[in-house]
N, C-alpha and C positions, 0 to 999 in steps of 0.2 A: 504493500499500500504506499502510495506516494504522499508524503507529508508536506503541506505548504506552510512555511513559517518564515518570518522575517529574519530569523537567526540561521537560516539555511547555510549561508556562506558570507564571507566578508564583503563580497561585492554587493550582495543584496542589502546588507546592513547599511553600507555607504549610500547606495542608491535611494533606499527608503528614507534615510536621514536627510539627504539632499532634497528629495521631493517634499518631505515634510517641511523643510525650511523654506522652500520656494512658495509653498501655498500657505504657510503659517509663519508669522513673524517670530522666528526662533528667539528664545531668551538667550542671553549671554551665558547663563549657567547651563551646564550639561546635566541632563536628567538621566539617571541610570535606568536601563530597561525594566529592572525589577520594580521601579517606583512609578512606572507608567500605567500599570495594571491592564495590559493588553489582554489578559486572560478573560476579561468581560466580553471579548469579541473573538470567539474561536475561529481559527482559519485552517483547521485540519481537514484534508480531503476525506470525504465520507462522513463527516459530522452531520448529523440530522437532528431536527426538532419536529415534534408533532404537537399540534395545538387543537383544542376544542374551540370552535368559533361560534359565538352567539351574535346574531344580527337582527336588528329591527329596522325596517324601511317604512317611512311614512310617505305614502304615495299621494301627492297632492292632486293627481289627475283623477284617481278613483275615490280618494278619501279613505282608503283602506290602510290598515296597519298590517304589514306583512312581516312575519317572523321566520327566521331560517336558522337551522343548527347543522353544522357540518364540521369536517376536519380538514386541516391543511398540514402538509408535510413539506419542510424546506430542507434540501440536501445540498451540501457543498460538493458539487459533482467533480470539478476539475479546476486546474489553474490555467491561465493563459496570459499573453501579453495583449493588452487592449489597444485601441486605436491611437491612444496617446502614449503608447510605449511603456505603460506601467504594468507590473505584475498584478493580476486581478483574479477573482474567483467567479466561476460560473455557478449560480444558484438555481437549482431546479426546484420548482414548486408544484406540488401535487394536491389534488382535491378528491375527497370522497364524502358521500352523504352520511354513511354510517360505517362502523368498524368492520362490518361484514362485506362491504363493497371493495372492489379493486381500486387502487390508486390510479387516477388519471392525471397526466401532466396538464397543468393549467397555464403556466408561463415560465419564462426564464428571466431572472434578474442578475445583477452583477454586484460584486462587493470588492472593496479594496481597503487595506489597512496600511497607513503610512505611519511615520513616527509619532505624530501627534493627533491624527484624525482616523476615524473609521467612517468610510463612505459606502453608501448603498444606493444603487440605481434601481428604482422601482418604476416600471412602465416608462422607461427612458428618461426619468427625472432623478437626478442625483441629490441625495441629502447627506449632510454631515450628521450621522447618528450619534457619535460619541466624540468627545474632545478629551485628550489625555494630557496629564493625569486627571482623573475625576476629583473634583473638590466641591464641597458644599457651597451652593449658591453660585457656582461658576457659570458664566453664560457664553454663548457663541451664536453666530448666525447659521442656523441649520440650512438655509437656502443659498449659502454663498457659492455653491457650485451649480445653481440652476438660474432660470430667468424669473423666478417668482420674487415678489418683494421680500426684503429682509425679514426674518422671523427669529426672534430671540429664543433659543432653547436654554433651559436652566436645570442644573443638577439639584436634587434634594435627596435626603436619606442616603447619603453616600456610605458604602460599606456597611449597610444595615441589613438585618434580617427582613424577609418578606414572606407573607402568607396570604393565600387567597383560595377559598373553596377547597381546602384540603392540600393544596400545593404549598410547600415550604422550602425556602432557600436561606442559607445562613448569611451569605454576603452578596448584596445586590446594590445597584445604583439605579436611581429613578431619574428619568429625563422628562421634564415638563416641556412639551413642545408648543403648546398653546393652552391658554386658559382665559377666554374672553367671553363674557356674558353681558347681555343687555335685556331689556324687557321683551324684545322680539327676536332674540337669537341666542344661540349657545354654540361655542366652538371650544371643545376641550380635547386635547390629545396628549397622551402620556405613554411612555414605554419604560419597562423595567428589565434590566439585564442582570444576570447572575454569573458568577465566576465559572469559567469552563463550560458554560452552557450557552450564553448569549441571551437573546430575547426570551423572556419567560412570561411576560404579560404585556398586553397592549390594549388601550382603550381609545376609541375614536368616536367623537360625537360632533356632528354638524347638523344643527336644527334651526328651523325658522318657526316662530311662534306668533300667535295673536297676543295682544296686550294682556289678556286674561290668563296667559300661560298655555293655551291650547296649541299643541304642535300641529303645524300645517304641512310641513314637509321636512325631509332630511333623513339621516341615517345615524344609527347608534350601534356600534359593534365592538366586540372584545375578543382577544385571543388569550388563551391560557394554556400553558405548557402541560402536556400529559405524559410525554416520553422524550428522552434525549439519549443519543448514543453515537457510535461510529459504525458504519456499515463496512 
């Protein structure tokens, strides 16, 4: 099994550090790799996570509230050099309605880890998911690598335990991607990462409401890890 890691050889270490410095204003102080906590963002070929997904869709056309439950599997399938000449990971994402169903490939995303950032390309849009090292209340622009307006991501509960519906992890970091509410809208996005596992929980809420609080349209979904390993 081929292992993708930034410590693979000296050349890769240097290239990753340089790329990190090019895209991030490097501090004059050198940070030791052990202090960066890259283990929150696994890069091992064959690493996979399986999630239970609960989704509620508010259909403004029909006025119906539609609920869906399914599972998603994300696998680090291979490594490659991307169009910008950076070492990257091919992420294959699979879908099934129930545990008894066969996995069907849904889409392919891309991931990249450099010295100070973890980047993920979802549906051809690249986001800076994590900024290293993680520190309480640290902020960064999650949209710095795409064309969307700047959006301030923020760490909270750094290196803290996390539990949700029976799932427990000893050391996690929480990223608040957005938390904006008005009388007529709600936009809340959060992701939680655990050491050696990666993403373990995700909450995504985008809703439009009437002044009285009635939801007229939007989506509310969550991912919760149920299995992780290496194939």
